[in-house]
C-alpha positions as CSV (number, residue, x, y, z in Angstrom):
1,X,101.0,100.7,97.6
2,X,104.3,102.0,96.1
3,X,106.1,100.3,98.9
4,X,104.5,96.9,98.2
5,X,102.1,97.1,101.1
6,X,98.6,95.9,100.3
7,X,96.2,98.7,101.0
8,X,93.0,98.3,102.9
9,X,90.9,101.4,102.3
10,X,87.3,102.6,102.9
11,X,85.0,101.9,100.0
12,X,83.9,105.5,99.4
13,X,84.4,108.0,96.7
14,X,87.0,107.0,94.0
15,X,88.4,104.2,96.1
16,X,87.5,101.6,93.4
17,X,89.5,103.6,90.9
18,X,92.6,103.1,93.0
19,X,92.1,99.6,94.4
20,X,90.8,96.5,92.7
21,X,89.2,94.4,95.4
22,X,91.3,91.3,96.1
23,X,93.8,92.1,93.3
24,X,95.6,95.3,94.3
25,X,94.2,95.6,97.8
26,X,91.0,95.5,99.8
27,X,88.1,97.8,100.3
28,X,86.0,97.8,103.5
29,X,82.6,99.2,104.1
30,X,82.5,102.6,105.7
31,X,81.9,102.6,109.5
32,X,82.1,98.8,109.5
33,X,85.0,97.9,112.0
34,X,84.3,94.2,111.7
35,X,84.8,94.3,107.9
36,X,88.1,96.2,108.4
37,X,89.2,93.7,111.0
38,X,88.4,90.8,108.8
39,X,90.5,92.2,106.0
40,X,93.4,92.9,108.3
41,X,93.3,89.4,109.7
42,X,93.0,87.9,106.2
43,X,96.3,89.5,105.2
44,X,97.9,88.9,108.6
45,X,97.2,85.2,108.4
46,X,98.1,84.7,104.8
47,X,101.7,85.5,103.9
48,X,101.5,84.5,100.3
49,X,98.4,86.6,99.7
50,X,100.1,89.6,101.4
51,X,103.1,89.3,99.1
52,X,101.0,88.8,96.0
53,X,98.7,91.7,96.6
54,X,101.5,93.9,97.7
55,X,103.5,93.3,94.5
56,X,100.4,93.8,92.3
57,X,99.7,97.1,94.2
58,X,103.2,98.3,93.7
59,X,103.1,97.4,89.9
60,X,99.8,99.3,89.6
61,X,101.0,102.4,91.2
62,X,104.1,102.6,89.0
63,X,102.1,101.8,85.9
64,X,99.5,104.5,86.6
65,X,101.5,107.1,88.4
66,X,105.2,106.4,87.7
67,X,107.6,108.8,86.2
68,X,107.7,107.0,82.9
69,X,104.0,107.7,82.3
70,X,104.5,111.3,83.5
71,X,107.4,111.9,81.1
72,X,105.4,110.3,78.2
73,X,102.4,112.4,78.9
74,X,104.4,115.6,79.1
75,X,106.1,114.8,75.8
76,X,102.8,114.3,74.2
77,X,101.5,117.5,75.6
78,X,104.5,119.5,74.4
79,X,104.2,118.0,70.9
80,X,100.5,119.0,70.8
81,X,101.3,122.5,71.9
82,X,104.1,123.0,69.4
83,X,101.9,121.8,66.6
84,X,99.2,124.4,67.3
């Protein structure tokens, strides 16, 4: 995702917390090879969709896991610790 590649991941566990279906990537049903193949072909055959979802995926990763957020959270944590 951080490289702008649209992810296609198995819809298990916390997958829906990472990928928003059709927005930041695709989810496929576990043990359903046809579902996976359909998602791969959808992206393969649609250049614009591939670019759009890849860009959204990259933006989401940096928004949720980027160094700016990490720094802000660490600053907040240190401020809280110093106040106590």
